[in-house]
C-alpha positions, 0 to 999 in steps of 0.5 A: 527554529523548531527542534523536536527535542523541545517537545513531547508527543503522545496520541490521544482522543479529543472531541471524538477524533484521534489527535497528537498532543504536543507537550512543552514548557510554557514558552512563547518562543516555543509556541511561535516555533511550533506554529511556524513549523505547522500551521495546523496546530491548535490549543485545547482549553480542556487539556491545556495542551497544544495538538494536531489532527492525527494523520500519517503526515503529522507522524512523519513530520514529528517522526512518530510511529504510524498507528495504523491500528489501535492496540486497545481495540484489538485487545478488547476482543482477545482473552487476557491470557493471550494479550501479552503474546499479542503485544510481543508479536507486534514488538517482534514485527517492529524490531525486524522493521516490517512495513506498517502494512505488513504489521497491520495485516499480520496482527489482524490475521494473528488476532483472528486465531487468538479470538478463536481459541478464546482462553486457551494459551496460544503457546499451548496450541498444537499443529493438530489444533492449528490444522483444525482451525485452518479447516474451519477458516476454509469450510466455515468462514470460506476465506480465499486461497490468497487470504489463507496464504496471508494468514498462514504467513502471519501465524508462521511468523509467530510460531517460528520468530516469536516462539522459536519453533521452526518445525511447527509448520512442517506438516501443515500444507499450503493451499494451491494459489489460483493462476490468474492472469492480470487484468489490463486495459487496451491503449484505446481504453487508457486514452478514454480514461484520460479524456473523460478526466477533467480534474487536473489533479486526478488526471495526473494521478492516472497518467503517472500511474500508467506512464510510470507503471506504479503501484497505487501505494507508490503514486501517493507517496511520491514527494516533490523532491523525488522528481528530477526534471533535469535527468527526467527520472523519478525516484521511487523510495521504500516501495514493496520490499523496502526497495528503491528504484528509478523510473523515467518520467515521460517527456509528454507529461512535463508541461502538465505536471508543471501546470499541476504544481503551479495550480495546486502548490503541494508542500511535501507530497506531489499529491496531497490530501487534508493537512498536506498529508499523502493522498489517500490510497482509497481516494486514488482508487475512487478516482480511477473508478469514477473515470471508468464509469465516465468512460463507459468501460465495463471491465472488473479492473482496479487502478493496479490495472494501469501498472499491468497495462504499462508492462504489457504495452512496453512488451508490445512495443518490443522493450526487453523483459529484463528491462521491464522487470527493473522498471516494475521492481520485480525481484524475479523475472518469472513475475514479469514474464506473466505479461507475455501471456496476455500481450496482443503482439504474441497472441496475434501471431498465433494461427488457429489450426481451424484457420489453416484447415479453412485456407486449404479448402 
């Protein structure tokens, strides 16, 4: 029987690859237990230790923190005077249980300022200096309004949560976000995508993205145990904002899903990549892009467009807006209401004044 308490884990590099070292007393029973627990464990003659490749899958398997960024790589670009503050910043994010994606994004954005100010202590930066830095980001670096909001959120976290200066950002304005409508595919385009996708695994990814209205991060993190074929529900766990929700599983996909499971035999995640880890987000995005190309759909749209299309088509079928909000996991109904601006059902009922004039001739 494998017990985590019998082993010690540490991150390292072996033959130019990130790995997880596994230390334990020399004992054949412990070796056997480890090999039974995961078949991907190997022994290093150089280090006289067992190890596995580094991946999200193995971090979850051994209950280790996911290293989505390397602290040492960031620190080498930051002056020594501010390295401690960067470490405190990351610790504060972890203590507040922010998601790994948020920690990675905030840390990188905060590190940009630390790199910019060089040997100036970050604690001494004034609101005026910060305004100058943000103007530099806009005028010289040319970053977008959306990225500026992300950078502001990261910096705001440091000054208000780490340094406890809640009034620091009082006089610093936020750029107005552009009001863009989501990009969607027509039902005919969605059918084309499915028809040109021959690989069963890729087809299931696309069909579930559309049929469940999922974010790409949600589709790759579905576990086999999240799917209940008796109730025809799928449990979406720890989605955006660490919220759980249930979405109905389409009846039309059940047989294909069973065929997929029988063919690929996934172990933990419904869609798995190398070493049984969760399928990579970039791989799922590439599946969508390749399908677009094969279907000859020339639209500047990403895989998230399937989620937008799901919501828009539900609205066109007459589904209540508040129900769509729950299916998508939106906090605010206003986020869901944007689909009313693009649905053909409402737009097709609009009669142009020009048509009215012509009808009176």
